N, C-alpha and C positions, 0 to 999 in steps of 0.2 A: 725908823726901824721898828720892826715888830718885836716887842719885848717878851711876849709869851711864846711858848713852843708851838702854838696853834698856827698853821700856815694861813696866810691871807687868802680869802676866796672871793671870787667875783660873783656877785648876785645882782639880779634886777632889783632896783630899789622899790620899796613900798612907800617910802616917805617922799621921795623926790620924783615921783612918776608923773608923766604927762600923757604918754600913750601906753608904753609897755614897761617903763622903768629902766630901759637900757642905758640911756644917757645918764640918768641919776645913779645907776649902779656903777658905771664907769667913773663918775665923779667921786663917789664914795671910795672906790678902790684906789684912785690916784690922788685923793684928798684935794680935789679941785671943786670949784663952784659949778653946779650943773649947767648954768647958762653958757659957760665957755664950751663945754662938751657939746651942747645943742648947737651953738653957733658953728663949731667946727664940723659937725655932722651935716648941717645944712649947706655950708660952703662946699664940702666935699661931694655932697649929693648933686649940687648944681654944676660943679666943675667936672665931676666924673660922669656926667650924663646919666645919673640915676643909679650908678653902680653901688653907691653907699646906701641906697634904699634897700637893695638886696642884702647888703651886709647887715643892716639894721634888722631885717627880718630873720636872718640867720641867727643873730645874737638873741632875738626874741624867742626863737625856738630852742636854742641849746643852753642858754644861761638860765639857771633856776631862779625862782623868786627867792628873795631874802626870807629867812625864817621869821615867824611871827614876832619873836622877842628881840629882833635886831633893831628896833627903833632907837635904841640908845646909842648905837654906833654910827651916827650920822657923819656927814661931811663936816669937818671942823671949821672949814671956811664959810659954811652956809649958815644963814640965820635960821634959828629954830622957831 
């Protein structure tokens, strides 16, 4: 639960980025390991005949990059 009054926002990760930071950002948002999100995206891309590749590109375009000072709010399950 978010203890502050600031709403949780989805950003593309600067710390856990491989291509555009989409999977890393989703992992930070849901407090999961980025590897799990990447595996899920790959499986869905293969099973959905590439539909999730388009979804990834849409996320890449509409989700903003994390602010520069956001490196301290990483995924708690991830190793730093």
